[in-house]
LOLO-341233 format. One line per field, with one value per residue (C-alpha): residue in three letters; x, y, z; residue number from 1. Coordinates in pm, whole numbers, plus 50000, padded with zeros to 5 digits. Example, Ala and Ser with C-alpha at 12.3 -4.5 7.8 and 13.67 -1.06 7.14 Angstrom:
2
r	ALA:SER
px	51230:51367
py	49550:49894
pz	50780:50714
k	1:2
***
This chain:
619
r	UNK:UNK:UNK:UNK:UNK:UNK:UNK:UNK:UNK:UNK:UNK:UNK:UNK:UNK:UNK:UNK:UNK:UNK:UNK:UNK:UNK:UNK:UNK:UNK:UNK:UNK:UNK:UNK:UNK:UNK:UNK:UNK:UNK:UNK:UNK:UNK:UNK:UNK:UNK:UNK:UNK:UNK:UNK:UNK:UNK:UNK:UNK:UNK:UNK:UNK:UNK:UNK:UNK:UNK:UNK:UNK:UNK:UNK:UNK:UNK:UNK:UNK:UNK:UNK:UNK:UNK:UNK:UNK:UNK:UNK:UNK:UNK:UNK:UNK:UNK:UNK:UNK:UNK:UNK:UNK:UNK:UNK:UNK:UNK:UNK:UNK:UNK:UNK:UNK:UNK:UNK:UNK:UNK:UNK:UNK:UNK:UNK:UNK:UNK:UNK:UNK:UNK:UNK:UNK:UNK:UNK:UNK:UNK:UNK:UNK:UNK:UNK:UNK:UNK:UNK:UNK:UNK:UNK:UNK:UNK:UNK:UNK:UNK:UNK:UNK:UNK:UNK:UNK:UNK:UNK:UNK:UNK:UNK:UNK:UNK:UNK:UNK:UNK:UNK:UNK:UNK:UNK:UNK:UNK:UNK:UNK:UNK:UNK:UNK:UNK:UNK:UNK:UNK:UNK:UNK:UNK:UNK:UNK:UNK:UNK:UNK:UNK:UNK:UNK:UNK:UNK:UNK:UNK:UNK:UNK:UNK:UNK:UNK:UNK:UNK:UNK:UNK:UNK:UNK:UNK:UNK:UNK:UNK:UNK:UNK:UNK:UNK:UNK:UNK:UNK:UNK:UNK:UNK:UNK:UNK:UNK:UNK:UNK:UNK:UNK:UNK:UNK:UNK:UNK:UNK:UNK:UNK:UNK:UNK:UNK:UNK:UNK:UNK:UNK:UNK:UNK:UNK:UNK:UNK:UNK:UNK:UNK:UNK:UNK:UNK:UNK:UNK:UNK:UNK:UNK:UNK:UNK:UNK:UNK:UNK:UNK:UNK:UNK:UNK:UNK:UNK:UNK:UNK:UNK:UNK:UNK:UNK:UNK:UNK:UNK:UNK:UNK:UNK:UNK:UNK:UNK:UNK:UNK:UNK:UNK:UNK:UNK:UNK:UNK:UNK:UNK:UNK:UNK:UNK:UNK:UNK:UNK:UNK:UNK:UNK:UNK:UNK:UNK:UNK:UNK:UNK:UNK:UNK:UNK:UNK:UNK:UNK:UNK:UNK:UNK:UNK:UNK:UNK:UNK:UNK:UNK:UNK:UNK:UNK:UNK:UNK:UNK:UNK:UNK:UNK:UNK:UNK:UNK:UNK:UNK:UNK:UNK:UNK:UNK:UNK:UNK:UNK:UNK:UNK:UNK:UNK:UNK:UNK:UNK:UNK:UNK:UNK:UNK:UNK:UNK:UNK:UNK:UNK:UNK:UNK:UNK:UNK:UNK:UNK:UNK:UNK:UNK:UNK:UNK:UNK:UNK:UNK:UNK:UNK:UNK:UNK:UNK:UNK:UNK:UNK:UNK:UNK:UNK:UNK:UNK:UNK:UNK:UNK:UNK:UNK:UNK:UNK:UNK:UNK:UNK:UNK:UNK:UNK:UNK:UNK:UNK:UNK:UNK:UNK:UNK:UNK:UNK:UNK:UNK:UNK:UNK:UNK:UNK:UNK:UNK:UNK:UNK:UNK:UNK:UNK:UNK:UNK:UNK:UNK:UNK:UNK:UNK:UNK:UNK:UNK:UNK:UNK:UNK:UNK:UNK:UNK:UNK:UNK:UNK:UNK:UNK:UNK:UNK:UNK:UNK:UNK:UNK:UNK:UNK:UNK:UNK:UNK:UNK:UNK:UNK:UNK:UNK:UNK:UNK:UNK:UNK:UNK:UNK:UNK:UNK:UNK:UNK:UNK:UNK:UNK:UNK:UNK:UNK:UNK:UNK:UNK:UNK:UNK:UNK:UNK:UNK:UNK:UNK:UNK:UNK:UNK:UNK:UNK:UNK:UNK:UNK:UNK:UNK:UNK:UNK:UNK:UNK:UNK:UNK:UNK:UNK:UNK:UNK:UNK:UNK:UNK:UNK:UNK:UNK:UNK:UNK:UNK:UNK:UNK:UNK:UNK:UNK:UNK:UNK:UNK:UNK:UNK:UNK:UNK:UNK:UNK:UNK:UNK:UNK:UNK:UNK:UNK:UNK:UNK:UNK:UNK:UNK:UNK:UNK:UNK:UNK:UNK:UNK:UNK:UNK:UNK:UNK:UNK:UNK:UNK:UNK:UNK:UNK:UNK:UNK:UNK:UNK:UNK:UNK:UNK:UNK:UNK:UNK:UNK:UNK:UNK:UNK:UNK:UNK:UNK:UNK:UNK:UNK:UNK:UNK:UNK:UNK:UNK:UNK:UNK:UNK:UNK:UNK:UNK:UNK:UNK:UNK:UNK:UNK:UNK:UNK:UNK:UNK:UNK:UNK:UNK:UNK:UNK:UNK:UNK:UNK:UNK:UNK:UNK:UNK:UNK:UNK:UNK:UNK:UNK:UNK:UNK:UNK:UNK:UNK:UNK:UNK:UNK:UNK:UNK:UNK:UNK:UNK:UNK:UNK:UNK:UNK:UNK:UNK:UNK:UNK:UNK:UNK:UNK:UNK:UNK:UNK:UNK:UNK:UNK:UNK:UNK:UNK:UNK
px	14457:14243:14177:13788:13801:13734:14079:14123:14163:14345:14373:14614:14547:14816:14714:14898:15181:15270:15424:15766:15745:15752:16145:15951:15752:16024:16383:16491:16282:16477:16304:16360:16071:16185:15870:15675:15914:15971:15586:15568:15873:15678:15342:15159:15259:14981:15123:14834:14616:14405:14226:13984:14236:14129:14050:13704:13601:13821:13765:13369:13478:13646:13362:13097:13256:13128:13311:13252:13014:12773:12820:12738:13090:13282:13500:13666:13407:13446:13421:13070:12940:12607:12681:12824:12774:12401:12203:12074:12415:12548:12948:13217:13200:12849:12860:13117:12923:12593:12733:13031:12988:13307:13374:13486:13716:13836:14137:14266:14096:13757:13628:13332:13096:13020:12712:12495:12572:12500:12712:13017:13225:13040:12718:12841:12925:13238:13166:13437:13637:13903:14075:13952:13645:13788:14123:14427:14446:14764:14951:15019:14733:14454:14359:14239:14308:14142:14393:14712:14679:14310:14268:14185:13832:13778:13953:13879:13956:13761:13685:13350:13144:12862:12605:12511:12589:12937:13191:13496:13629:13989:14310:14540:14867:15063:15200:14882:15057:15198:14817:14687:14941:14905:14557:14501:14794:14526:14252:14416:14529:14156:14019:14270:14166:13792:13705:13936:13749:13579:13749:13850:13815:14001:14085:14387:14361:14678:14664:14995:15170:14896:15003:15056:15423:15525:15716:15845:16236:16358:16245:16314:16644:16658:16587:16869:17025:16687:16762:16450:16280:15895:16053:16274:15933:15734:16002:15967:15622:15633:15881:15595:15377:15656:15704:15373:15326:15577:15478:15133:15289:15466:15138:14929:15164:15156:14772:14562:14808:14908:14527:14560:14542:14671:14596:14823:14780:14705:14416:14558:14916:15132:15102:15428:15364:15355:15646:15485:15649:15519:15812:15816:15477:15300:15156:15011:14726:14388:14445:14346:14674:14897:15097:14690:14543:14763:14910:15129:14948:15032:14854:15018:14916:15080:15026:15331:15219:15047:14755:14509:14746:14972:15324:15580:15724:16051:16250:16390:16196:15859:15543:15393:15047:15031:14639:14430:14269:14032:13959:13610:13731:13852:13487:13374:13750:13766:13430:13521:13816:13561:13341:13017:12927:12869:12520:12472:12679:12465:12320:12487:12853:13148:13387:13545:13657:14030:14065:14115:14334:14568:14606:14679:14916:15214:15473:15799:15835:15995:15703:15437:15069:14940:15037:14718:14438:14166:14193:13851:13896:13998:13853:13798:13668:13911:13700:13415:13252:13082:13153:12833:13021:13355:13445:13610:13333:13592:13455:13647:13637:13884:13838:14103:14011:14210:14575:14398:14329:14108:14113:13891:13835:14021:14313:14491:14841:14988:15351:15580:15797:16129:16324:16516:16874:17081:16881:16570:16340:16098:16230:15909:15903:15739:15900:15737:15748:15436:15542:15858:15653:15418:15701:15862:15501:15453:15753:15798:15421:15522:15816:15645:15321:15411:15329:15038:14845:14923:14827:14505:14661:14903:14638:14474:14824:14854:14566:14382:14623:14883:14715:14428:14723:14812:14483:14447:14590:14337:14050:14176:14148:14564:14586:14435:14158:14104:14406:14452:14741:14891:14962:15192:15449:15362:15293:15445:15147:15413:15254:14872:14714:14338:14441:14527:14278:14393:14290:13918:13731:13951:13834:13475:13445:13594:13339:13031:13186:13160:12833:12710:12791:12704:12340:12322:12513:12367:12282:12555:12583:12649:12944:13042:12764:12842:12703:12891:13103:13135:12737:12633:12991:12834:12573:12880:13070:13119:13326:13593:13891:14211:14353:14594:14731:15032:14985:14582:14492:14689:14399:14084:13823:13648:13899:13855:13561:13595:13388:13098:12755:12511:12195:11989:11951:11590:11667:11639:11672:12009:12050:11678:11789:11729:12084:12161:11887:12233:12445:12670:12889:13245:13473:13848:13750:13767:14147:14185:14053:14269:14615:14541:14506:14800:14881:15068:15288:15528:15525:15613:15904:16007:15886:16160:16414:16278:16307:16646:16773:16581:16740:17083:17079:16924:17253
py	49011:48954:49231:49139:49309:49660:49838:50075:50462:50722:51070:51305:51680:51928:52248:52506:52329:52429:52298:52400:52233:51891:51782:51480:51730:51953:51837:52254:52260:52338:52142:51766:51575:51253:51063:51196:51128:50757:50748:50928:50685:50383:50538:50748:51113:51346:51639:51783:51780:52056:52203:52543:52823:52822:52592:52574:52556:52288:52074:52106:51921:51673:51526:51591:51495:51840:52197:52420:52627:52296:52306:52676:52704:52897:53126:53071:53076:53325:53273:53254:53231:53014:52870:52508:52201:52184:51884:51719:51682:51325:51328:51139:50902:50906:50734:50508:50416:50364:50171:49978:49974:50181:50275:50631:50890:51268:51400:51755:52082:52084:52440:52359:52486:52397:52620:52345:52027:51864:52051:51915:51580:51358:51539:51441:51107:51043:50856:51031:51392:51535:51872:52221:52327:52667:52760:52977:52894:52900:52526:52554:52700:52667:52965:53229:53656:53911:54174:54073:54334:54199:53845:53562:53555:53222:52830:52556:52240:51914:51539:51399:51090:51157:51103:51425:51551:51369:51572:51733:52062:52098:52266:52071:52094:51921:52085:52105:51889:51634:51623:51560:51263:51064:51112:50967:50706:50602:50610:50322:50122:50142:50002:49745:49603:49638:49586:49402:49248:49620:49838:50229:50507:50818:51154:51331:51696:51890:52267:52236:52457:52693:52983:53060:52980:52807:52488:52276:52385:52060:52076:52443:52342:52139:52421:52671:52645:52847:53217:53381:53400:53306:53076:52867:52903:52749:52440:52349:52339:52107:51905:51842:51714:51515:51347:51279:51117:50850:50798:50700:50534:50252:50256:50158:49863:49793:49822:49801:49626:49639:49633:49987:50296:50616:51022:51286:51633:52021:52220:52491:52605:52797:53114:53298:53567:53312:53090:52895:52907:52721:52759:52770:52848:53159:53315:53119:53109:53279:53311:53045:53061:52760:52807:52853:52577:52300:52109:51800:51499:51119:50772:50494:50126:49953:49593:49425:49322:49714:49477:49802:50048:49826:49749:49969:49897:50018:49959:50293:50523:50678:50611:50985:51076:51360:51383:51622:51531:51741:51730:51616:51333:51168:51085:50839:50712:50615:50468:50258:50144:50034:49851:50053:50062:50404:50366:50391:50716:51055:51184:51555:51450:51690:51449:51159:50767:50733:50379:50241:50505:50491:50080:50233:50469:50251:50398:50549:50892:50858:50766:50941:50994:50920:50524:50593:50437:50627:50957:51041:51408:51653:52008:52156:52456:52600:52898:53105:53356:53728:54038:53962:53645:53755:53966:54193:54232:54130:53891:53588:53272:53027:52689:52451:52280:51998:52217:52556:52756:53100:53331:53616:53887:54047:53862:54015:53852:53794:53819:53509:53416:53264:53124:53390:53238:53387:53687:53804:53915:53816:53724:53874:53933:54280:54450:54750:54997:54869:54479:54615:54791:54494:54298:54530:54587:54212:54142:54393:54312:53940:54049:54289:54026:53695:53500:53389:53674:53855:53612:53772:54130:53991:53821:54176:54370:54093:54034:54312:54616:54483:54277:54558:54810:54591:54531:54882:54869:54591:54827:55073:54870:54957:54583:54252:54137:53836:53614:53244:53003:52761:52483:52233:52451:52792:52605:52950:53131:53412:53459:53548:53447:53578:53891:53682:53655:53270:53174:53309:53031:52880:53121:53135:52770:52742:53074:52897:52646:52908:53019:52678:52706:53008:52965:52579:52616:52616:52946:53035:53054:53399:53299:53640:53690:53645:53720:54030:53823:54092:54087:53714:53574:53380:53221:53136:52934:52687:52631:52399:52191:52428:52250:52068:52311:52492:52837:52819:52721:53048:53266:53331:53095:53341:53276:52916:52920:52685:52757:52509:52438:52721:52659:52408:52142:52144:52521:52470:52868:52937:53241:53365:53258:53474:53645:53634:53950:54119:53981:54161:54045:53947:54247:54344:54693:54637:54529:54790:55039:54922:54899:55333:55386:55501:55179:55105:55422:55183:54961:55139:55238:54844:54889:55140:54881:54607:54829:54915:54590:54455:54803:54718:54392:54473:54740
pz	27652:27322:27086:27136:27446:27450:27581:27814:27723:27873:27721:27845:27769:27825:27844:27640:27498:27133:26817:26958:27328:27286:27108:26941:26765:26693:26702:26815:27105:27413:27627:27694:27686:27731:27843:27556:27310:27404:27361:27018:26888:26946:26880:26571:26550:26409:26261:26121:26431:26520:26771:26835:26948:27319:27573:27669:27243:27215:27518:27421:27070:27243:27502:27219:26882:26736:26646:26908:26736:26761:27135:27173:27321:27087:27362:27717:27961:28196:28562:28740:28439:28412:28057:28020:27796:27728:27834:27494:27372:27478:27579:27485:27886:27875:27528:27620:27952:27780:27471:27588:27962:28057:28333:28357:28590:28518:28714:28625:28459:28337:28213:28066:28329:28669:28770:28796:28929:28590:28423:28625:28526:28747:28562:28212:28247:28479:28753:28960:28953:29079:28984:28866:28735:28641:28498:28591:28912:29161:29119:29468:29645:29382:29411:29127:29187:28974:29102:29268:29552:29644:29815:29606:29444:29543:29567:29294:29370:29493:29476:29407:29248:29033:29351:29438:29731:29733:29748:29929:29849:30031:29993:29840:29905:29664:29345:29074:28813:29125:29236:28906:28815:29123:29158:28812:28953:29219:28981:28798:29066:29234:28892:28822:29219:29178:28834:28654:28402:28289:28035:28161:27987:28201:28112:28253:28146:28344:28444:28314:28107:28185:28402:28640:28534:28895:28764:29076:29128:29032:28685:28680:28704:28389:28212:28298:27943:27892:27873:27866:28214:28064:27834:28137:28376:28084:28045:28373:28382:28069:28269:28556:28260:28070:28418:28508:28178:28239:28578:28410:28157:28438:28674:28324:28312:28636:28671:28366:28130:27780:27652:27691:27412:27523:27349:27437:27317:27378:27390:27192:27051:27292:27448:27338:27600:27864:27757:27498:27138:26806:26599:26266:26302:26316:26609:26910:27127:27056:26688:26441:26257:26291:26578:26721:26620:26506:26845:26876:26907:26913:26985:27154:27179:27467:27305:27233:26865:26813:26713:26710:26559:26366:26355:26265:25895:25901:26270:26370:26209:26389:26207:26116:25992:25782:25688:25845:26215:26435:26823:26704:26533:26906:26997:26707:26671:27052:27025:26752:26969:27234:26991:26897:26596:26387:26377:26777:26793:26804:26493:26428:26497:26325:26361:26181:26258:26245:26373:26003:25911:26207:26097:25763:25937:26041:25810:25886:25863:25556:25318:25132:25307:24984:25067:25327:25154:25377:25528:25667:25651:25372:25555:25902:26091:26264:26394:26412:26611:26526:26692:26926:27051:27126:27408:27245:26978:26671:26430:26248:26036:25944:25771:25623:25271:25148:25062:25174:25466:25477:25740:25746:26033:26273:26409:26739:26689:26343:26514:26444:26783:26776:27053:27244:27235:27457:27557:27797:27594:27407:27016:26820:26435:26476:26802:26883:27206:27308:27311:27530:27741:27796:27883:28134:28301:28293:28481:28696:28852:28839:29104:29280:29346:29219:28933:29022:29156:28880:28603:28510:28543:28297:28099:28043:27942:27639:27546:27579:27609:27385:27112:27088:26989:26688:26564:26446:26091:26031:26176:25940:25673:25560:25669:25481:25679:25416:25429:25217:25271:25106:25395:25245:25084:25364:25622:25841:25667:25505:25150:25152:24803:24867:24602:24298:24056:24004:24366:24319:24308:24609:24833:24692:24746:25131:25149:25078:25325:25619:25528:25515:25915:25970:25851:26025:26344:26695:26851:27057:27452:27620:27812:27897:28129:28478:28825:28996:29223:29474:29496:29477:29630:29905:29681:29483:29654:29962:30267:30265:30451:30427:30735:30586:30351:30516:30380:30348:30703:30851:30704:30832:30751:30564:30299:30288:30015:29738:29365:29384:29153:29281:29024:29128:28855:28785:28647:28254:28165:28372:28205:28384:28692:28999:29042:28697:28654:28789:28562:28293:28019:28116:28100:28224:28318:28700:28643:28370:28624:28914:28696:28675:29042:29285:29398:29045:29081:29249:29006:28727:28902:28877:28500:28452:28599:28379:28072:28151:28173:27871:27598:27807:27663:27290:27252
k	1:2:3:4:5:6:7:8:9:10:11:12:13:14:15:16:17:18:19:20:21:22:23:24:25:26:27:28:29:30:31:32:33:34:35:36:37:38:39:40:41:42:43:44:45:46:47:48:49:50:51:52:53:54:55:56:57:58:59:60:61:62:63:64:65:66:67:68:69:70:71:72:73:74:75:76:77:78:79:80:81:82:83:84:85:86:87:88:89:90:91:92:93:94:95:96:97:98:99:100:101:102:103:104:105:106:107:108:109:110:111:112:113:114:115:116:117:118:119:120:121:122:123:124:125:126:127:128:129:130:131:132:133:134:135:136:137:138:139:140:141:142:143:144:145:146:147:148:149:150:151:152:153:154:155:156:157:158:159:160:161:162:163:164:165:166:167:168:169:170:171:172:173:174:175:176:177:178:179:180:181:182:183:184:185:186:187:188:189:190:191:192:193:194:195:196:197:198:199:200:201:202:203:204:205:206:207:208:209:210:211:212:213:214:215:216:217:218:219:220:221:222:223:224:225:226:227:228:229:230:231:232:233:234:235:236:237:238:239:240:241:242:243:244:245:246:247:248:249:250:251:252:253:254:255:256:257:258:259:260:261:262:263:264:265:266:267:268:269:270:271:272:273:274:275:276:277:278:279:280:281:282:283:284:285:286:287:288:289:290:291:292:293:294:295:296:297:298:299:300:301:302:303:304:305:306:307:308:309:310:311:312:313:314:315:316:317:318:319:320:321:322:323:324:325:326:327:328:329:330:331:332:333:334:335:336:337:338:339:340:341:342:343:344:345:346:347:348:349:350:351:352:353:354:355:356:357:358:359:360:361:362:363:364:365:366:367:368:369:370:371:372:373:374:375:376:377:378:379:380:381:382:383:384:385:386:387:388:389:390:391:392:393:394:395:396:397:398:399:400:401:402:403:404:405:406:407:408:409:410:411:412:413:414:415:416:417:418:419:420:421:422:423:424:425:426:427:428:429:430:431:432:433:434:435:436:437:438:439:440:441:442:443:444:445:446:447:448:449:450:451:452:453:454:455:456:457:458:459:460:461:462:463:464:465:466:467:468:469:470:471:472:473:474:475:476:477:478:479:480:481:482:483:484:485:486:487:488:489:490:491:492:493:494:495:496:497:498:499:500:501:502:503:504:505:506:507:508:509:510:511:512:513:514:515:516:517:518:519:520:521:522:523:524:525:526:527:528:529:530:531:532:533:534:535:536:537:538:539:540:541:542:543:544:545:546:547:548:549:550:551:552:553:554:555:556:557:558:559:560:561:562:563:564:565:566:567:568:569:570:571:572:573:574:575:576:577:578:579:580:581:582:583:584:585:586:587:588:589:590:591:592:593:594:595:596:597:598:599:600:601:602:603:604:605:606:607:608:609:610:611:612:613:614:615:616:617:618:619
***
């Protein structure tokens, strides 16, 4: 292979895997990720790699090379929303196909819209797609539940190509992590057999380690040294991804060969209430603290001479880049590796090309980043939404400028989370009666209904009820809502500098940057507007094939229905489409009201038992 041929590109995105969830990234991590660690040891580790704090915004930024505010998708897409990536923004696979003649394929989790065929992966530039359109699905059945004592809202699994009408909904019987890995390996084999002289862009988006926490038994068995139940289950989910990455690495070498670049990262920080951990960084997913937006990242060059990333300077030490990088930077960076000139890229990108920087970053960890001659990024927008755009009606901005970071607004969880060594309850910096009750309730519901059926309820307990209770002092004005941190000296964000007069100029400068983006951003999409599922379920779903699934094939045919595009592609204003006259802002009111029903009484008895166990271990 010669460098004149553009490389194959394999982009692996894990889900909710945080700073302390991969061993190479934090040697104190209890999760033994041997395959990912091997890639990191011979690739380039990205130590200030930033995402947005939630999956949809980060994925939108990856696909478009823009900050989430410039895609219109600033929050998680709710089920049955008409929102999706805008038609007028070219995506990474579209650009690679048009400008560099790549073949493209995706396997895994999309979560960027599916109300129209043109919003789906095959409508946004991928020639083929196998996986789920949405999120929070059962790893085994691919079902999504709203409340655990009712039947699933839908099943979510599809295999399709970009030809309209060429799709198959079926009940995939394999565990989602295994299915995604094996389908990706099949893509590699088919490409090597049918298009050996053409470059491939393969996007592998794992649903793991996102909840529901359903690891394969063989993976959870490797995590018995972890005392906390959720952390142990999460560890098993991560090991599934690690095994998958090892299998992908082997298959890449056997099929498309060494002219390949592999990128691996996560869509946001780990969620401590679902097993993730970001120690020593503060908080986690759903917040703009470092634990929510700073994630592990690496890039690996399969060529023997490392011609695309540059060779190691010192044997025995990993190569580390400590400069700022954002998920939006991958589009121009990968386009550059594909041989696309910057002038051919769309206007309005927020991302920067790091290909030259990676070649300079061939340094051991012991060397300073000052030896890198070219650092494209000196600042990054991390979060921005107003009270009208956020499901909890709270506004928040977060921005990093050089060494300083501003967080201004209501943050729903300001705690630190540590490993629960030797104990089976969350190790949180400021535990409260509400946090103990929430953990007990979640465990009781999991025990009664199962992790998969209870997962949306668990999200409500955690993100709405518990974290809502934590914001009281901020709303009351007794806790600061303006926070300024010097990240190099204080990566744990423990010293708020905002009130100190010597930092007034820094604060003012960052606020000017924020105001610039507020003035020039794209109008946000109403991602929380959803069609009432109870009224329009038939229009939103299609029947599929459940015959191969050992559980679902025993259910009535009425329960074998799959989420599917439901608005014709020729509809330009999806928010005015007929069923949407009945649409409402997405809320969890139904779940909350259901939780207050008499059906919960039995569960509360289990809560008492769980709390007794936790309190007994405390004292």
